[in-house]
Backbone as CSV, one residue per row, in Angstrom:
resi,resn,N_x,N_y,N_z,CA_x,CA_y,CA_z,C_x,C_y,C_z
1,MET,-64.239,24.286,-75.866,-64.416,25.276,-74.820,-63.080,25.624,-74.158
2,GLN,-62.229,24.615,-73.989,-60.930,24.829,-73.350,-60.066,25.766,-74.188
3,TRP,-60.147,25.675,-75.496,-59.337,26.521,-76.365,-59.729,27.982,-76.220
4,ILE,-60.995,28.261,-75.908,-61.441,29.640,-75.698,-60.737,30.220,-74.475
5,LYS,-60.637,29.429,-73.409,-59.945,29.874,-72.210,-58.476,30.180,-72.524
6,HIS,-57.855,29.330,-73.340,-56.458,29.550,-73.706,-56.300,30.840,-74.514
7,ILE,-57.226,31.104,-75.405,-57.169,32.321,-76.209,-57.337,33.548,-75.318
8,ILE,-58.298,33.500,-74.407,-58.538,34.624,-73.505,-57.323,34.847,-72.604
9,PHE,-56.776,33.766,-72.077,-55.596,33.865,-71.217,-54.425,34.477,-71.986
10,SER,-54.212,34.012,-73.218,-53.122,34.545,-74.043,-53.317,36.025,-74.326
11,ALA,-54.563,36.405,-74.605,-54.849,37.811,-74.868,-54.572,38.663,-73.634
12,CYS,-54.961,38.170,-72.470,-54.711,38.905,-71.223,-53.212,39.066,-70.977
13,LEU,-52.461,38.001,-71.230,-51.015,38.083,-71.047,-50.395,39.079,-72.024
14,ALA,-50.868,39.056,-73.266,-50.328,39.977,-74.265,-50.636,41.421,-73.899
15,LEU,-51.859,41.691,-73.465,-52.230,43.043,-73.074,-51.460,43.487,-71.839
16,GLY,-51.282,42.572,-70.907,-50.522,42.902,-69.700,-49.068,43.207,-70.022
17,ALA,-48.507,42.466,-70.946,-47.112,42.697,-71.334,-46.950,44.056,-72.001
18,LEU,-47.962,44.488,-72.733,-47.888,45.795,-73.380,-47.932,46.930,-72.374
19,SER,-48.584,46.691,-71.237,-48.734,47.755,-70.252,-47.524,47.892,-69.331
20,VAL,-46.631,46.917,-69.361,-45.431,46.955,-68.520,-44.293,47.564,-69.328
21,GLN,-43.703,48.614,-68.786,-42.605,49.279,-69.480,-41.272,48.720,-69.000
22,ALA,-40.380,48.495,-69.935,-39.036,48.015,-69.588,-38.200,49.189,-69.118
23,THR,-37.346,48.917,-68.146,-36.437,49.948,-67.662,-35.027,49.379,-67.636
24,ASP,-34.060,50.253,-67.520,-32.674,49.830,-67.420,-32.243,49.674,-65.962
25,ALA,-33.179,49.837,-65.044,-32.859,49.729,-63.625,-32.481,48.292,-63.291
26,PRO,-31.520,48.099,-62.407,-31.131,46.742,-62.022,-32.260,46.055,-61.263
27,VAL,-32.343,44.754,-61.419,-33.346,43.969,-60.724,-32.878,43.757,-59.292
28,PRO,-33.704,44.139,-58.311,-33.277,43.975,-56.919,-33.251,42.508,-56.513
29,THR,-32.377,42.187,-55.552,-32.342,40.837,-55.011,-33.419,40.713,-53.942
30,ASN,-33.710,39.470,-53.526,-34.735,39.258,-52.502,-34.453,40.033,-51.226
31,SER,-33.177,40.218,-50.890,-32.852,40.939,-49.659,-33.171,42.427,-49.778
32,GLU,-33.328,42.914,-51.008,-33.627,44.326,-51.232,-35.118,44.590,-51.441
33,ILE,-35.906,43.534,-51.553,-37.332,43.670,-51.820,-38.101,43.632,-50.507
34,LYS,-39.039,44.559,-50.347,-39.936,44.503,-49.203,-40.948,43.399,-49.458
35,ALA,-41.654,42.980,-48.431,-42.655,41.932,-48.582,-43.656,42.307,-49.668
36,VAL,-44.033,41.316,-50.463,-44.970,41.514,-51.567,-46.300,40.885,-51.180
37,ASN,-47.346,41.693,-51.175,-48.688,41.197,-50.882,-49.222,40.548,-52.148
38,ILE,-49.334,39.236,-52.150,-49.751,38.527,-53.358,-51.220,38.767,-53.702
39,ASN,-51.973,39.358,-52.800,-53.377,39.671,-53.087,-53.566,41.044,-53.720
40,THR,-52.549,41.902,-53.671,-52.695,43.246,-54.217,-51.550,43.676,-55.127
41,ALA,-50.496,42.899,-55.200,-49.295,43.291,-55.947,-49.561,43.425,-57.438
42,THR,-48.858,44.370,-58.041,-48.903,44.553,-59.488,-47.981,43.524,-60.140
43,ALA,-48.096,43.413,-61.454,-47.215,42.504,-62.186,-45.753,42.905,-62.009
44,GLU,-45.499,44.204,-61.979,-44.129,44.686,-61.798,-43.581,44.260,-60.437
45,GLN,-44.392,44.385,-59.393,-43.950,43.984,-58.056,-43.728,42.475,-57.987
46,LEU,-44.645,41.701,-58.546,-44.516,40.250,-58.513,-43.306,39.770,-59.306
47,SER,-43.015,40.428,-60.422,-41.907,39.988,-61.267,-40.538,40.249,-60.633
48,GLN,-40.487,40.981,-59.536,-39.226,41.192,-58.828,-38.864,39.993,-57.953
49,LEU,-39.805,39.085,-57.764,-39.536,37.903,-56.952,-38.691,36.906,-57.739
50,ASP,-37.954,36.089,-57.027,-37.061,35.104,-57.629,-37.871,34.043,-58.386
51,GLY,-37.582,33.894,-59.672,-38.259,32.885,-60.478,-39.597,33.320,-61.051
52,ILE,-39.985,34.575,-60.809,-41.252,35.098,-61.320,-40.930,36.156,-62.376
53,GLY,-41.229,35.834,-63.613,-41.070,36.797,-64.697,-42.405,37.436,-65.017
54,LYS,-42.441,38.134,-66.140,-43.662,38.838,-66.539,-44.832,37.879,-66.735
55,ALA,-44.587,36.759,-67.402,-45.671,35.814,-67.705,-46.247,35.210,-66.422
56,LYS,-45.389,34.807,-65.502,-45.886,34.214,-64.247,-46.569,35.267,-63.384
57,ALA,-46.053,36.484,-63.400,-46.694,37.564,-62.649,-48.106,37.805,-63.173
58,GLU,-48.254,37.837,-64.492,-49.580,38.025,-65.094,-50.489,36.833,-64.787
59,ALA,-49.915,35.632,-64.757,-50.703,34.441,-64.429,-51.208,34.512,-62.983
60,ILE,-50.394,35.022,-62.079,-50.812,35.188,-60.684,-51.979,36.170,-60.607
61,ILE,-51.872,37.274,-61.309,-52.935,38.278,-61.293,-54.211,37.723,-61.915
62,LEU,-54.078,37.006,-63.011,-55.247,36.410,-63.660,-55.918,35.392,-62.732
63,TYR,-55.115,34.560,-62.084,-55.660,33.578,-61.136,-56.412,34.297,-60.018
64,ARG,-55.820,35.347,-59.507,-56.425,36.137,-58.430,-57.756,36.735,-58.883
65,GLN,-57.824,37.214,-60.109,-59.058,37.789,-60.627,-60.142,36.730,-60.805
66,GLN,-59.745,35.532,-61.190,-60.707,34.465,-61.448,-61.154,33.739,-60.188
67,HIS,-60.275,33.647,-59.181,-60.558,32.824,-57.998,-60.661,33.607,-56.695
68,GLY,-60.400,34.887,-56.742,-60.428,35.685,-55.529,-59.082,35.681,-54.836
69,GLN,-59.045,36.314,-53.685,-57.786,36.458,-52.953,-57.257,35.123,-52.459
70,PHE,-55.938,35.074,-52.334,-55.282,33.899,-51.783,-55.573,33.856,-50.285
71,LYS,-55.888,32.690,-49.776,-56.172,32.521,-48.342,-54.898,32.268,-47.550
72,SER,-53.903,31.666,-48.198,-52.603,31.441,-47.568,-51.526,31.608,-48.635
73,VAL,-50.307,31.831,-48.200,-49.190,31.982,-49.122,-49.019,30.707,-49.948
74,ASP,-49.268,29.555,-49.350,-49.136,28.275,-50.056,-50.074,28.165,-51.243
75,ASP,-51.180,28.902,-51.244,-52.152,28.838,-52.338,-51.584,29.322,-53.663
76,ILE,-50.482,30.037,-53.623,-49.892,30.538,-54.864,-49.446,29.382,-55.765
77,THR,-49.230,28.211,-55.193,-48.833,27.055,-55.993,-49.989,26.539,-56.846
78,GLN,-51.191,27.058,-56.649,-52.326,26.706,-57.496,-52.221,27.372,-58.870
79,VAL,-51.368,28.381,-58.979,-51.150,29.087,-60.240,-50.223,28.234,-61.099
80,LYS,-50.628,28.000,-62.349,-49.823,27.193,-63.255,-48.440,27.829,-63.414
81,GLY,-47.409,27.012,-63.235,-46.039,27.496,-63.372,-45.391,27.895,-62.058
82,ILE,-46.189,27.940,-60.985,-45.641,28.280,-59.668,-45.661,27.010,-58.824
83,GLY,-44.489,26.481,-58.580,-44.384,25.252,-57.805,-43.788,25.501,-56.428
84,LYS,-43.570,24.405,-55.735,-43.033,24.466,-54.383,-41.650,25.124,-54.345
85,ALA,-40.838,24.872,-55.358,-39.483,25.444,-55.375,-39.534,26.976,-55.432
86,ILE,-40.394,27.521,-56.281,-40.513,28.980,-56.373,-41.106,29.532,-55.089
87,LEU,-42.106,28.850,-54.548,-42.692,29.275,-53.277,-41.628,29.298,-52.183
88,ASP,-40.855,28.239,-52.065,-39.844,28.154,-51.010,-38.774,29.243,-51.153
89,LYS,-38.383,29.574,-52.399,-37.380,30.623,-52.618,-37.885,31.994,-52.168
90,ASN,-39.206,32.185,-52.234,-39.775,33.504,-51.983,-40.635,33.591,-50.724
91,ARG,-40.794,32.510,-50.015,-41.718,32.474,-48.870,-41.529,33.645,-47.904
92,SER,-40.289,33.975,-47.596,-40.029,35.054,-46.634,-40.422,36.413,-47.185
93,MET,-40.605,36.529,-48.488,-40.937,37.795,-49.126,-42.432,37.940,-49.417
94,LEU,-43.210,36.883,-49.202,-44.621,36.890,-49.549,-45.485,37.212,-48.354
95,ALA,-46.523,38.000,-48.603,-47.456,38.383,-47.549,-48.867,38.368,-48.096
96,LEU,-49.835,38.323,-47.202,-51.253,38.384,-47.593,-51.873,39.713,-47.239
97,GLU,-51.212,40.496,-46.430,-51.751,41.798,-46.008,-50.722,42.878,-46.226
């Protein structure tokens, strides 16, 4: 049963990666990014955060779809691959509203 979840998760990540277009635009630094609402942000918006690439951004969205909205910014550490270090680097940039 667990392998089915892994297959579905992989498929979602692959489909999400196909929908994101690469650009030649420079990646903004945290000081240039407005607050990101982790309950509504797109993968593109999430991937602008420090330490969050396409895969982690998609994992955040998938977690949000499966578990509902985050109740606190700290809840983002429940997403696989998002630890305290990434949270601490981005805390000032994260919002719930």
